[in-house]
DRENVO-188664 format. One record per residue: x, z, y of N, C-alpha, C, O in turn; residue in three letters. Coordinates in steps of 0.2 Angstrom, whole numbers, padded with zeros to 4 digits, always signed. Layout:
REM residues N
XZYXZYXZYXZYAla/...
***
This chain:
REM residues 342
-0086-0046+0013-0079-0049+0017-0074-0050+0011-0075-0046+0006Met/-0071-0055+0010-0066-0054+0005-0059-0053+0010-0057-0052+0016Asn/-0054-0054+0003-0047-0052+0005-0044-0057+0009-0038-0057+0010Ala/-0047-0063+0011-0042-0067+0014-0046-0069+0021-0045-0073+0024Ser/-0051-0062+0022-0053-0063+0029-0050-0060+0034-0046-0056+0031Ala/-0050-0060+0040-0045-0057+0045-0046-0051+0044-0052-0048+0042Ala/-0039-0047+0046-0040-0038+0046-0045-0037+0052-0047-0040+0057Pro/-0047-0031+0050-0050-0026+0052-0047-0023+0060-0042-0019+0059Leu/-0048-0026+0065-0045-0023+0070-0047-0015+0074-0052-0013+0075Arg/-0041-0011+0074-0043-0005+0075-0039-0002+0080-0033-0002+0080Val/-0044+0002+0084-0040+0006+0090-0041+0014+0089-0046+0016+0088Gly/-0035+0017+0089-0037+0023+0089-0035+0028+0096-0032+0026+0100Ile/-0038+0032+0094-0039+0038+0099-0036+0045+0098-0038+0050+0095Ala/-0031+0045+0102-0028+0053+0100-0021+0052+0096-0021+0050+0090Gly/-0017+0053+0098-0009+0051+0096-0004+0059+0096+0001+0059+0098Leu/-0008+0063+0094-0005+0070+0092-0002+0069+0086+0001+0064+0084Gly/-0002+0076+0083+0002+0077+0076-0003+0073+0071+0000+0069+0068Arg/-0009+0073+0070-0013+0069+0065-0012+0063+0068-0008+0059+0065Met/-0015+0061+0073-0016+0053+0077-0010+0049+0077-0010+0043+0077Gly/-0004+0052+0076+0003+0047+0073+0002+0045+0067+0003+0040+0065Arg/+0001+0051+0062+0002+0049+0056-0004+0045+0053-0003+0041+0049His/-0010+0046+0056-0016+0039+0055-0012+0033+0057-0011+0028+0054His/-0010+0033+0064-0006+0027+0068-0003+0022+0062-0005+0017+0060Ala/+0003+0027+0060+0006+0024+0056+0005+0021+0050+0008+0015+0048Arg/+0000+0024+0047-0003+0023+0041-0007+0014+0043-0006+0009+0039Ala/-0011+0014+0049-0014+0007+0052-0011+0003+0052-0011-0002+0049Leu/-0005+0005+0055+0000+0000+0058+0003-0004+0052+0002-0010+0051Ala/+0006+0002+0046+0011-0001+0041+0007-0001+0035+0009-0006+0031Thr/+0002+0003+0032+0003+0005+0027-0005+0003+0023-0006+0003+0017Arg/-0010+0001+0028-0017+0001+0025-0018-0007+0026-0018-0010+0031Thr/-0019-0010+0018-0021-0016+0019-0029-0020+0022-0034-0018+0021Pro/-0028-0024+0025-0034-0027+0029-0035-0024+0034-0040-0024+0037Gly/-0030-0021+0038-0031-0016+0044-0025-0020+0049-0019-0022+0047Ala/-0027-0020+0054-0022-0020+0059-0023-0016+0066-0028-0017+0070Gln/-0018-0012+0067-0019-0007+0073-0018-0011+0080-0012-0012+0083Leu/-0024-0012+0081-0023-0016+0089-0023-0013+0095-0020-0015+0100Ala/-0025-0007+0096-0025-0003+0102-0023+0004+0100-0022+0007+0094Ala/-0022+0008+0107-0022+0016+0105-0022+0017+0113-0021+0014+0118Ala/-0025+0025+0112-0029+0028+0117-0026+0033+0119-0029+0037+0114Cys/-0022+0037+0124-0021+0042+0124-0020+0044+0130-0017+0040+0133Gly/-0020+0052+0134-0021+0054+0140-0012+0054+0143-0011+0053+0149Pro/-0009+0054+0139-0003+0055+0142+0002+0050+0142+0002+0048+0136Thr/+0007+0047+0146+0011+0042+0144+0015+0042+0140+0017+0036+0138Ala/+0017+0047+0140+0022+0049+0132+0019+0046+0125+0023+0042+0121Asp/+0012+0047+0125+0010+0044+0119+0009+0039+0120+0010+0036+0114Glu/+0007+0033+0124+0004+0029+0125+0012+0024+0124+0012+0019+0121Arg/+0017+0027+0128+0025+0024+0125+0026+0025+0118+0030+0021+0115Asp/+0024+0030+0115+0025+0030+0108+0024+0024+0104+0028+0020+0102Trp/+0016+0023+0104+0014+0018+0102+0016+0012+0103+0017+0008+0098Ala/+0018+0010+0110+0022+0002+0111+0028+0001+0107+0029-0004+0105Arg/+0032+0008+0108+0039+0009+0106+0039+0009+0099+0044+0005+0096Arg/+0035+0013+0094+0037+0014+0086+0031+0010+0083+0031+0010+0077Glu/+0026+0005+0087+0023+0003+0082+0019-0004+0086+0015-0007+0082Leu/+0021-0005+0091+0021-0013+0095+0014-0012+0097+0011-0018+0097Gly/+0011-0008+0098+0004-0009+0100+0006-0010+0107+0010-0007+0110Val/+0002-0016+0111+0001-0020+0116-0005-0017+0121-0004-0016+0127Glu/-0011-0017+0117-0016-0012+0121-0017-0007+0121-0021-0004+0117Ala/-0015-0003+0127-0015+0005+0128-0019+0006+0132-0019+0002+0137Leu/-0023+0012+0131-0029+0014+0135-0027+0022+0138-0025+0026+0134Tyr/-0027+0024+0143-0028+0031+0145-0036+0034+0144-0038+0040+0145Asp/-0041+0030+0143-0047+0032+0144-0051+0029+0138-0049+0023+0136Asp/-0055+0032+0135-0059+0029+0129-0065+0025+0130-0066+0021+0126Phe/-0069+0025+0134-0072+0021+0135-0071+0015+0137-0075+0010+0136Ala/-0064+0015+0141-0062+0008+0142-0060+0004+0135-0062-0001+0134Ala/-0056+0008+0130-0054+0006+0126-0062+0001+0120-0063-0004+0116Met/-0065+0007+0122-0073+0004+0118-0074-0004+0121-0076-0009+0118Leu/-0073-0005+0127-0075-0011+0130-0071-0017+0128-0072-0022+0130Arg/-0065-0016+0124-0061-0021+0120-0065-0023+0114-0065-0019+0109Asp/-0068-0030+0117-0072-0034+0113-0068-0037+0106-0071-0040+0101Ala/-0062-0037+0106-0058-0038+0100-0057-0032+0096-0053-0033+0092Arg/-0061-0027+0096-0058-0021+0092-0064-0023+0088-0069-0026+0091Leu/-0065-0020+0080-0070-0019+0075-0073-0013+0075-0079-0011+0075Asp/-0066-0008+0076-0065+0000+0073-0061+0003+0077-0056+0001+0080Ala/-0063+0011+0078-0061+0015+0080-0058+0022+0076-0063+0025+0072Val/-0054+0023+0075-0051+0029+0073-0050+0035+0078-0046+0034+0083Ala/-0055+0041+0077-0054+0046+0083-0051+0053+0078-0053+0056+0073Ile/-0046+0054+0084-0042+0057+0081-0040+0063+0087-0035+0066+0086Val/-0045+0065+0093-0045+0067+0097-0047+0075+0095-0049+0077+0090Ser/-0045+0080+0104-0049+0086+0100-0056+0088+0099-0060+0086+0102Pro/-0056+0093+0095-0062+0094+0091-0069+0092+0095-0074+0089+0094Thr/-0068+0096+0101-0074+0096+0105-0076+0090+0109-0081+0090+0113Thr/-0072+0082+0108-0073+0078+0110-0076+0073+0103-0077+0067+0104Leu/-0077+0074+0097-0080+0071+0092-0086+0068+0093-0086+0062+0094His/-0090+0072+0093-0097+0070+0094-0099+0066+0098-0102+0061+0096Ala/-0098+0066+0105-0098+0062+0111-0095+0054+0110-0097+0049+0112Glu/-0088+0055+0106-0085+0048+0105-0087+0045+0100-0087+0039+0100Gln/-0089+0048+0094-0093+0045+0089-0098+0040+0091-0098+0034+0090Thr/-0102+0045+0095-0111+0042+0097-0108+0036+0101-0109+0031+0099Ile/-0103+0037+0106-0102+0030+0110-0098+0025+0108-0097+0021+0112Ala/-0095+0027+0100-0091+0021+0098-0098+0017+0094-0098+0010+0094Ala/-0103+0021+0092-0107+0016+0086-0112+0014+0091-0116+0010+0089Leu/-0112+0016+0096-0118+0012+0101-0114+0008+0106-0117+0006+0112Glu/-0105+0006+0104-0103+0001+0107-0103-0004+0100-0100-0009+0102Ala/-0104-0003+0096-0104-0009+0090-0100-0009+0085-0099-0012+0080Gly/-0095-0002+0088-0087-0001+0083-0089+0005+0075-0091+0010+0075Lys/-0087+0001+0071-0087+0005+0065-0082+0013+0066-0079+0012+0072His/-0081+0018+0065-0080+0024+0067-0077+0028+0061-0081+0028+0057Val/-0071+0030+0061-0065+0034+0056-0065+0041+0062-0064+0041+0068Phe/-0067+0046+0058-0067+0053+0063-0063+0059+0059-0065+0061+0054Leu/-0057+0061+0065-0056+0066+0058-0060+0073+0059-0062+0073+0064Glu/-0060+0077+0054-0063+0084+0053-0063+0087+0059-0059+0084+0063Lys/-0068+0092+0061-0074+0092+0057-0077+0085+0062-0074+0082+0067Pro/-0085+0086+0059-0090+0080+0065-0091+0084+0071-0093+0080+0076Leu/-0091+0090+0073-0093+0094+0077-0093+0102+0076-0091+0105+0070Ala/-0094+0105+0081-0093+0112+0081-0099+0116+0079-0098+0121+0077Leu/-0104+0113+0081-0111+0115+0081-0116+0111+0077-0114+0105+0077Asp/-0122+0112+0073-0126+0108+0071-0129+0102+0075-0129+0097+0073Val/-0131+0105+0080-0135+0101+0083-0132+0094+0087-0135+0089+0088Ala/-0124+0095+0087-0119+0088+0090-0119+0084+0082-0118+0078+0082Ser/-0120+0089+0076-0119+0084+0071-0126+0080+0070-0126+0074+0069Cys/-0131+0083+0070-0138+0078+0070-0137+0074+0076-0141+0069+0075Glu/-0135+0075+0081-0135+0070+0087-0134+0065+0085-0137+0060+0087Arg/-0127+0064+0081-0123+0060+0077-0126+0057+0072-0124+0051+0072Val/-0130+0059+0067-0132+0057+0063-0140+0052+0065-0142+0047+0062Val/-0142+0054+0069-0148+0052+0073-0146+0046+0076-0150+0041+0077Ala/-0140+0044+0079-0138+0037+0082-0136+0034+0076-0141+0030+0075Val/-0129+0035+0072-0129+0033+0065-0135+0028+0062-0134+0022+0061Ala/-0140+0032+0062-0147+0027+0059-0149+0023+0061-0151+0018+0058Glu/-0148+0023+0069-0150+0017+0072-0145+0011+0072-0146+0006+0075Arg/-0140+0012+0069-0134+0007+0068-0131+0008+0062-0126+0010+0061His/-0136+0006+0057-0135+0005+0050-0129+0002+0049-0125+0004+0044Pro/-0127-0004+0053-0121-0008+0051-0116-0006+0051-0111-0008+0048Ala/-0116+0000+0057-0108+0002+0056-0108+0008+0051-0112+0011+0048Gln/-0100+0008+0050-0098+0012+0044-0098+0020+0050-0097+0019+0056Val/-0097+0024+0047-0094+0031+0050-0092+0035+0044-0096+0035+0039Ala/-0086+0037+0044-0085+0041+0039-0078+0048+0043-0074+0047+0047Leu/-0080+0054+0041-0077+0059+0043-0072+0061+0037-0072+0062+0030Val/-0066+0062+0041-0060+0062+0036-0058+0070+0032-0054+0075+0033Gly/-0063+0070+0028-0062+0076+0022-0057+0073+0017-0059+0071+0011Phe/-0050+0074+0018-0046+0070+0016-0046+0073+0008-0044+0069+0003Val/-0047+0077+0007-0046+0080-0002-0053+0077-0005-0052+0076-0012Arg/-0058+0074-0004-0060+0070-0008-0055+0063-0009-0058+0058-0012Arg/-0052+0063-0007-0047+0057-0007-0040+0057-0010-0036+0053-0010Phe/-0039+0063-0014-0034+0065-0017-0035+0064-0023-0041+0064-0024Asp/-0031+0063-0028-0030+0060-0035-0032+0067-0039-0038+0067-0042Ala/-0028+0072-0039-0030+0078-0041-0037+0081-0040-0039+0084-0045Ser/-0039+0080-0035-0047+0082-0035-0051+0078-0038-0053+0080-0043Tyr/-0052+0072-0036-0055+0067-0039-0054+0067-0048-0059+0067-0051Gln/-0048+0069-0050-0048+0071-0057-0053+0077-0057-0059+0076-0060Gln/-0051+0081-0055-0055+0089-0057-0064+0086-0054-0068+0089-0057Ala/-0066+0083-0051-0072+0082-0050-0076+0075-0057-0082+0074-0058Lys/-0071+0072-0059-0074+0069-0063-0073+0072-0070-0076+0069-0075Ala/-0070+0077-0072-0070+0081-0077-0076+0086-0077-0078+0088-0083Asp/-0078+0087-0073-0082+0092-0070-0092+0087-0073-0096+0088-0077Ile/-0090+0081-0068-0095+0076-0070-0097+0073-0078-0102+0071-0080Asp/-0090+0074-0082-0091+0074-0089-0093+0079-0092-0090+0079-0097Ala/-0096+0085-0090-0097+0091-0092-0091+0095-0097-0093+0098-0102Gly/-0085+0094-0093-0081+0096-0099-0080+0105-0096-0075+0108-0099Leu/-0083+0108-0092-0084+0115-0091-0091+0116-0090-0092+0121-0087Ile/-0095+0114-0091-0101+0115-0093-0104+0115-0085-0102+0111-0081Gly/-0109+0119-0084-0111+0118-0077-0106+0122-0072-0104+0128-0073Arg/-0104+0119-0067-0101+0123-0063-0106+0127-0059-0112+0125-0058Pro/-0103+0134-0057-0107+0140-0053-0102+0144-0048-0104+0147-0043Phe/-0097+0143-0050-0092+0145-0044-0086+0142-0042-0083+0138-0045Leu/-0084+0143-0036-0079+0139-0034-0074+0145-0028-0076+0148-0022Val/-0069+0146-0030-0063+0149-0028-0059+0144-0024-0057+0140-0027Arg/-0058+0144-0017-0053+0139-0013-0050+0141-0008-0053+0145-0004Ser/-0045+0139-0007-0040+0142-0001-0036+0137+0003-0034+0132+0000Gln/-0036+0137+0010-0031+0134+0013-0025+0140+0017-0026+0145+0021Thr/-0019+0139+0015-0015+0144+0017-0008+0139+0024-0005+0134+0023Gly/-0008+0140+0027-0002+0137+0031+0005+0142+0032+0005+0148+0035Asp/+0010+0139+0031+0017+0143+0033+0015+0145+0040+0012+0141+0044Met/+0017+0152+0041+0016+0156+0047+0021+0152+0053+0027+0152+0053Asn/+0019+0151+0057+0022+0148+0064+0023+0153+0070+0018+0154+0073Asp/+0029+0155+0071+0030+0160+0074+0029+0159+0082+0029+0164+0086Pro/+0029+0152+0083+0028+0150+0090+0020+0150+0091+0018+0149+0097Asp/+0017+0151+0086+0009+0152+0086+0005+0145+0090+0001+0146+0094Gly/+0007+0139+0087+0003+0134+0089-0005+0135+0089-0009+0135+0093Phe/-0005+0136+0083-0013+0137+0082-0016+0142+0088-0022+0142+0090Phe/-0011+0147+0091-0017+0152+0094-0017+0149+0100-0022+0151+0103Val/-0014+0145+0104-0014+0141+0109-0021+0135+0109-0024+0133+0114Arg/-0021+0134+0102-0025+0129+0099-0033+0131+0100-0038+0128+0102Phe/-0033+0139+0097-0038+0143+0093-0045+0143+0100-0050+0144+0098Ala/-0044+0143+0108-0049+0142+0111-0055+0135+0110-0060+0135+0113Pro/-0052+0131+0107-0056+0125+0106-0056+0122+0098-0058+0117+0097Thr/-0053+0126+0093-0053+0124+0088-0060+0125+0083-0062+0122+0078Ser/-0062+0132+0087-0069+0135+0083-0067+0139+0079-0072+0141+0075Gly/-0062+0142+0078-0060+0147+0074-0056+0145+0066-0057+0139+0065Gly/-0054+0149+0063-0050+0147+0058-0055+0145+0052-0052+0142+0047Ile/-0061+0146+0051-0066+0144+0046-0067+0136+0048-0068+0132+0043Phe/-0067+0134+0055-0070+0128+0056-0063+0124+0055-0064+0119+0050His/-0058+0125+0057-0052+0123+0058-0049+0122+0051-0047+0116+0050Asp/-0048+0127+0045-0045+0126+0039-0050+0127+0033-0049+0125+0028Cys/-0055+0130+0035-0060+0132+0028-0064+0126+0028-0066+0125+0022Ser/-0066+0121+0033-0071+0116+0032-0069+0112+0026-0073+0111+0022Val/-0061+0111+0025-0062+0107+0019-0063+0110+0013-0066+0106+0009His/-0062+0116+0012-0064+0121+0006-0071+0121+0006-0073+0122+0001Asp/-0075+0120+0011-0082+0122+0012-0084+0113+0008-0087+0113+0003Ile/-0081+0108+0011-0085+0102+0008-0083+0101+0001-0087+0100-0002Asp/-0077+0101-0002-0074+0103-0009-0079+0107-0012-0082+0106-0017Ile/-0081+0112-0009-0086+0118-0014-0093+0113-0014-0095+0112-0020Ala/-0096+0111-0009-0102+0107-0011-0102+0101-0014-0107+0100-0017Arg/-0095+0097-0015-0095+0092-0018-0093+0093-0026-0093+0089-0031Trp/-0092+0100-0027-0090+0102-0034-0097+0104-0037-0099+0101-0042Met/-0100+0107-0034-0106+0110-0036-0111+0106-0037-0116+0107-0040Leu/-0111+0100-0033-0116+0095-0033-0121+0096-0028-0127+0095-0029Gly/-0118+0097-0021-0122+0098-0014-0127+0101-0014-0132+0099-0012Ala/-0127+0109-0018-0131+0112-0016-0133+0114-0010-0129+0111-0006Pro/-0139+0118-0007-0143+0120+0000-0138+0126+0000-0137+0129-0006Lys/-0136+0128+0006-0131+0134+0006-0137+0139+0009-0141+0138+0014Ala/-0136+0145+0007-0142+0150+0009-0139+0156+0014-0142+0157+0020Glu/-0133+0159+0011-0133+0165+0016-0125+0164+0015-0122+0161+0010Arg/-0121+0167+0021-0114+0169+0021-0112+0175+0025-0114+0177+0031Ala/-0105+0177+0021-0105+0185+0023-0097+0181+0024-0095+0177+0020Phe/-0093+0184+0031-0086+0183+0032-0084+0190+0037-0087+0193+0041Ala/-0078+0191+0034-0073+0196+0036-0067+0194+0038-0067+0188+0036Ser/-0061+0195+0041-0055+0193+0044-0050+0198+0048-0052+0204+0050Gly/-0046+0196+0048-0041+0202+0051-0033+0198+0053-0030+0193+0051Thr/-0032+0201+0059-0026+0198+0062-0021+0201+0060-0021+0207+0060Ile/-0017+0198+0057-0009+0202+0053-0004+0202+0057-0001+0207+0059Ala/-0002+0195+0061+0003+0193+0064+0003+0191+0072+0007+0192+0077Leu/-0003+0189+0073-0006+0183+0079-0011+0187+0084-0016+0184+0085His/-0009+0193+0088-0014+0196+0091-0016+0192+0096-0022+0193+0098Pro/-0013+0188+0099-0016+0182+0102-0024+0181+0101-0029+0182+0105Gly/-0024+0179+0095-0032+0177+0094-0035+0181+0095-0041+0179+0097Leu/-0035+0187+0096-0041+0192+0097-0044+0190+0104-0050+0190+0104Ala/-0042+0187+0108-0044+0184+0114-0050+0180+0115-0055+0180+0119Gln/-0050+0175+0109-0054+0171+0107-0059+0174+0101-0062+0169+0098Cys/-0059+0179+0099-0062+0182+0093-0060+0178+0086-0063+0178+0081Gly/-0053+0175+0087-0052+0173+0081-0048+0176+0076-0044+0179+0080Asp/-0046+0176+0070-0042+0180+0065-0036+0175+0063-0037+0169+0064Val/-0031+0177+0060-0027+0172+0057-0026+0174+0049-0022+0172+0045Asp/-0030+0178+0046-0033+0177+0039-0039+0181+0039-0040+0187+0040Asn/-0044+0175+0035-0051+0175+0035-0054+0174+0027-0052+0170+0023Gly/-0059+0177+0026-0061+0175+0019-0069+0177+0021-0071+0180+0026Leu/-0072+0172+0016-0080+0171+0018-0083+0170+0010-0080+0168+0005Ala/-0091+0172+0008-0094+0171+0002-0100+0167+0005-0102+0167+0011Ile/-0101+0163+0001-0108+0158+0002-0111+0158-0003-0110+0153-0007Val/-0118+0162-0003-0123+0159-0007-0126+0154-0006-0127+0152+0000Glu/-0129+0149-0013-0131+0143-0013-0137+0143-0018-0138+0147-0023Phe/-0142+0139-0015-0148+0138-0018-0147+0138-0028-0143+0134-0029Glu/-0150+0141-0032-0149+0140-0037-0145+0144-0040-0145+0143-0047Gly/-0141+0148-0039-0136+0154-0039-0129+0152-0039-0125+0157-0040Gly/-0127+0147-0037-0120+0145-0035-0117+0150-0032-0121+0153-0029Ala/-0111+0150-0030-0108+0154-0026-0101+0152-0025-0099+0150-0030Arg/-0098+0150-0019-0091+0150-0016-0087+0155-0012-0091+0159-0009Ala/-0080+0156-0014-0077+0162-0010-0072+0158-0007-0071+0153-0010Met/-0069+0158+0001-0064+0155+0004-0059+0159+0007-0061+0164+0010Phe/-0054+0158+0006-0048+0162+0011-0045+0157+0015-0043+0151+0013Tyr/-0045+0159+0020-0041+0153+0025-0033+0159+0029-0033+0164+0032Ala/-0029+0156+0027-0023+0161+0031-0019+0156+0036-0018+0150+0034Ser/-0016+0158+0042-0010+0155+0046-0003+0160+0045+0001+0160+0050Arg/-0001+0163+0040+0004+0169+0040+0008+0168+0033+0012+0171+0031Thr/+0007+0163+0030+0011+0162+0022+0018+0161+0024+0019+0157+0028Leu/+0021+0164+0021+0028+0164+0022+0034+0159+0016+0040+0158+0015Ala/+0029+0158+0013+0032+0152+0009+0030+0143+0010+0034+0139+0008His/+0025+0142+0012+0024+0137+0013+0016+0135+0013+0012+0139+0015Gly/+0014+0131+0011+0007+0128+0012+0004+0128+0007+0007+0127+0001His/-0003+0130+0007-0007+0130+0000-0013+0128-0001-0017+0130+0003Glu/-0015+0124-0005-0023+0121-0004-0023+0122-0011-0020+0119-0015Ala/-0030+0126-0012-0029+0130-0021-0037+0129-0021-0040+0131-0016Ile/-0041+0128-0028-0046+0127-0028-0047+0128-0035-0044+0125-0039Thr/-0051+0134-0037-0054+0134-0044-0061+0132-0046-0065+0134-0041Glu/-0063+0129-0050-0070+0126-0050-0073+0132-0058-0071+0130-0064Ile/-0077+0137-0057-0078+0139-0064-0085+0136-0067-0090+0136-0063Val/-0085+0135-0073-0091+0132-0075-0092+0137-0083-0089+0142-0085Gly/-0099+0135-0085-0103+0139-0090-0098+0139-0096-0097+0144-0100Thr/-0094+0133-0097-0090+0132-0104-0082+0131-0102-0078+0127-0106Ala/-0080+0133-0095-0072+0132-0093-0073+0133-0087-0078+0134-0084Gly/-0067+0131-0085-0063+0131-0077-0059+0125-0077-0057+0123-0082Ser/-0059+0122-0070-0052+0118-0069-0051+0120-0063-0055+0123-0059Val/-0044+0118-0060-0040+0121-0056-0035+0115-0051-0033+0110-0053Ser/-0035+0117-0045-0032+0112-0043-0027+0115-0037-0029+0118-0032Val/-0019+0113-0038-0015+0114-0032-0011+0122-0033-0007+0124-0029Gly/-0014+0125-0040-0011+0130-0040-0003+0130-0041+0000+0126-0045Val/+0003+0136-0037+0008+0136-0036+0011+0132-0030+0017+0132-0028Gly/+0006+0129-0027+0011+0126-0022+0017+0123-0022+0021+0124-0018Ser/+0017+0119-0029+0023+0116-0029+0024+0110-0026+0020+0106-0025Arg/+0032+0108-0024+0032+0100-0021+0034+0097-0027+0033+0091-0026Arg/+0037+0099-0031+0037+0095-0038+0038+0099-0044+0036+0105-0044Asp/+0040+0096-0050+0041+0099-0056+0046+0103-0059+0046+0106-0065Arg/+0051+0104-0053+0057+0108-0055+0057+0115-0054+0055+0118-0049Val/+0058+0117-0060+0059+0124-0059+0067+0128-0060+0070+0127-0065Lys/+0068+0132-0055+0075+0136-0055+0075+0143-0058+0073+0148-0056Leu/+0079+0142-0063+0080+0149-0065+0088+0152-0064+0092+0149-0068Ser/+0090+0158-0061+0096+0159-0059+0096+0167-0059+0091+0170-0062Asp/+0101+0170-0056+0102+0177-0056+0097+0180-0050+0097+0186-0050Arg/+0095+0177-0046+0089+0178-0042+0083+0180-0045+0079+0184-0043Gln/+0082+0175-0049+0075+0175-0054+0073+0167-0055+0077+0162-0056Gly/+0066+0167-0055+0066+0159-0057+0058+0157-0050+0053+0159-0049Val/+0060+0151-0049+0056+0149-0043+0057+0141-0043+0061+0138-0046Arg/+0051+0139-0040+0050+0133-0038+0052+0130-0029+0054+0135-0026His/+0051+0127-0026+0050+0123-0019+0044+0124-0018+0040+0120-0022Val/+0040+0127-0012+0034+0124-0011+0034+0120-0005+0038+0118-0002Ala/+0027+0117-0006+0025+0112+0000+0026+0114+0007+0024+0120+0007Leu/+0028+0111+0012+0029+0111+0018+0024+0114+0022+0024+0119+0025Ala/+0019+0107+0021+0013+0109+0026+0008+0103+0024+0008+0100+0019Asp/+0003+0103+0028-0002+0098+0023-0004+0091+0023-0008+0088+0020Phe/+0002+0089+0028+0005+0082+0028+0010+0080+0021+0010+0074+0018His/+0012+0084+0020+0016+0083+0013+0011+0084+0007+0011+0081+0002Glu/+0006+0089+0008+0003+0089+0001-0003+0084+0001-0005+0083-0004Arg/-0005+0082+0006-0011+0077+0006-0009+0068+0009-0012+0063+0010Phe/-0001+0068+0009+0001+0062+0011-0002+0055+0008-0004+0051+0012Arg/-0003+0054+0004-0005+0049-0001-0012+0049+0000-0014+0044+0001Glu/-0016+0055+0001-0023+0057+0000-0025+0053+0007-0028+0048+0008Ala/-0021+0055+0013-0023+0052+0019-0022+0045+0019-0026+0042+0023Phe/-0018+0041+0017-0015+0035+0015-0023+0031+0011-0025+0025+0012Asp/-0027+0035+0006-0031+0031+0002-0037+0033+0007-0042+0029+0007Thr/-0038+0039+0011-0044+0038+0014-0045+0032+0020-0050+0030+0023Glu/-0039+0031+0023-0039+0027+0028-0040+0019+0025-0043+0015+0028Met/-0038+0019+0020-0039+0012+0015-0046+0012+0014-0049+0008+0017Ala/-0048+0017+0011-0056+0017+0008-0060+0016+0016-0066+0013+0015Asp/-0059+0018+0020-0062+0017+0027-0063+0010+0029-0068+0008+0029Phe/-0058+0008+0029-0055-0001+0030-0059-0004+0025-0062-0010+0027Val/-0059-0002+0019-0062-0005+0014-0070-0008+0015-0074-0013+0014Ala/-0071+0000+0017-0079+0001+0018-0082-0005+0024-0086-0010+0023Ala/-0078-0003+0029-0080-0007+0034-0079-0015+0033-0083-0019+0036Cys/-0074-0017+0029-0075-0024+0027-0080-0027+0021-0080-0032+0018Arg/-0084-0021+0020-0089-0024+0016-0087-0024+0007-0091-0026+0002Gly/-0082-0022+0007-0078-0021+0000-0080-0016-0004-0081-0016-0010Glu/-0081-0010-0002-0083-0004-0006-0087+0001-0002-0085+0002+0004Lys/-0092+0004-0005-0097+0011-0002-0091+0016+0002-0085+0016+0000Ala/-0094+0020+0006-0092+0027+0009-0092+0030+0005-0096+0031+0002Val/-0086+0035+0005-0085+0041+0000-0088+0046+0002-0087+0052+0000Ala/-0093+0045+0008-0095+0054+0009-0100+0052+0016-0098+0046+0019Leu/-0104+0055+0018-0109+0053+0023-0109+0059+0029-0107+0065+0029Thr/-0112+0056+0034-0112+0061+0039-0116+0066+0038-0117+0070+0042Leu/-0119+0066+0032-0125+0072+0031-0121+0078+0027-0121+0084+0028Ala/-0116+0074+0023-0110+0080+0021-0107+0084+0025-0106+0089+0024Asp/-0105+0080+0031-0101+0082+0036-0105+0087+0041-0103+0091+0045Ala/-0112+0087+0040-0116+0090+0046-0116+0097+0041-0115+0102+0044Thr/-0116+0097+0034-0117+0103+0031-0112+0106+0029-0113+0112+0028Glu/-0105+0104+0030-0100+0108+0031-0101+0111+0038-0104+0117+0039Ala/-0100+0107+0043-0101+0112+0050-0107+0117+0049-0106+0122+0051Thr/-0112+0115+0046-0119+0120+0047-0116+0127+0043-0118+0133+0045Arg/-0111+0126+0037-0108+0131+0033-0105+0136+0037-0106+0141+0038Ile/-0100+0133+0040-0094+0135+0045-0096+0138+0050-0092+0142+0052Ala/-0101+0137+0053-0105+0139+0060-0107+0146+0057-0105+0152+0060Val/-0112+0147+0051-0114+0154+0048-0109+0157+0047-0109+0163+0049Ala/-0103+0155+0043-0098+0159+0042-0094+0162+0048-0093+0168+0048Ile/-0093+0159+0053-0090+0160+0060-0096+0165+0063-0094+0170+0065Thr/-0100+0163+0063-0106+0170+0064-0105+0175+0062-0102+0179+0066Arg/-0106+0176+0056-0105+0183+0052-0098+0187+0053-0098+0193+0054Ser/-0092+0182+0053-0085+0185+0057-0086+0189+0062-0082+0193+0064Leu/-0092+0186+0066-0091+0189+0073-0096+0195+0072-0094+0201+0073Lys/-0102+0195+0069-0107+0199+0071-0106+0205+0063-0110+0209+0062Ser/-0100+0203+0060-0102+0208+0053-0106+0209+0049-0104+0213+0044Gly/-0112+0206+0048-0117+0204+0044-0118+0199+0041-0114+0194+0042Gln/-0123+0199+0035-0125+0193+0031-0128+0189+0035-0133+0191+0038Val/-0127+0182+0036-0130+0177+0040-0133+0172+0036-0130+0169+0031Glu/-0141+0170+0038-0144+0165+0034-0141+0158+0036-0139+0157+0042Thr/-0141+0155+0032-0139+0147+0034-0144+0142+0035-0142+0136+0036Ile/
***
C-alpha cells in the first residue's frame, strides 16, 4: 500500500490511562491512520473520545465494534485479562490487531492466540513492547549486533515506578498478574532481544513488601528480584519496584565478552545538572509516559505501516509468548520460593 492510499481506519478498545495515550496518537500523530471508532465500558470514556478527539462511532461492546465493516484494525488497550480473547475475536473478524502488553497472563492463552494468528496470515498482530521502539534501546541493539561488546552473556534490567501513596496498583494487582507480569515483562522481552532470543531454562525470584501491605492479599510484592538462566550460559537479572522516591527508572545494562552497553542510567529528564549548596543533582523522569513518549508514537506508526504493507512487524507473537512464559515462571518462583523450570 502506498502513501496515497486511504488511511488505515482503527478502532480502539479501552480508554483508560494507556488507552487515551494511544487514542491521541492515532487521532493526531500517526501517519496513515484514522481513529474511526472507540469502545469503552463507561459513558465518561466514550464522551471523552467524542469531545477530545471527534470520534463519532462509539461502542460499549467490543463485539459490536468488531462488526463495524469500516474498520481495518483495532488497538486493544483493555484489562490484561481480556487481551487473549479480544485478540482472537479481532483476528477472526478480519482486523489487524495492536495489543498492549502482555499478550496474556498464561502460556496456554498465548498459544491459542498464536494458533489463530497462523490461520489469518494476512492480519498483522503486534504486541506493544515499547522499548523495542525506543531510539536508545535500538542503538544498543545495533551496537551489540555490530560486535562492539563481543558476545553478550548477561543482562541486568530494572523497571521502577515512583511510589504512589494512593496505591492505584494495589487495586490493580488482583488482575495484573503481579509485579513481574506488569513491570518486568518489558525487561524480559528486552533481555531476550539483546541476547539473541535464547531459550529460557530456569528462574528464581524473591520479593518483599516495603510500603504497601495491601498487596499481600493477592500474593504480590512492591519490590521483586529475579534471575533467569538461558540455554548456552546467558543470564538475566531483573528488579521491579513500585516504591521509588525520586521518579521513574527504566535501566538496562548488557554485558559482553568485550565490553558493555547501558541504557537509561540516571533516570534523567534532560541533560541539565544543578550544583549548589545542597549538592549536585538532576531532575528525574516522572513516569513511563514521559520516558517512552516518542517510542509509543513510533510503535503505533510502525504498526500502521505494517498493516499498510509498508514494513515488516518488529516482533512476533512468539516473542510475546516467550515473555509471558518467563514471567509466569518468575511469578511461580516468587510464590514457591524455589527455582522453577521454564
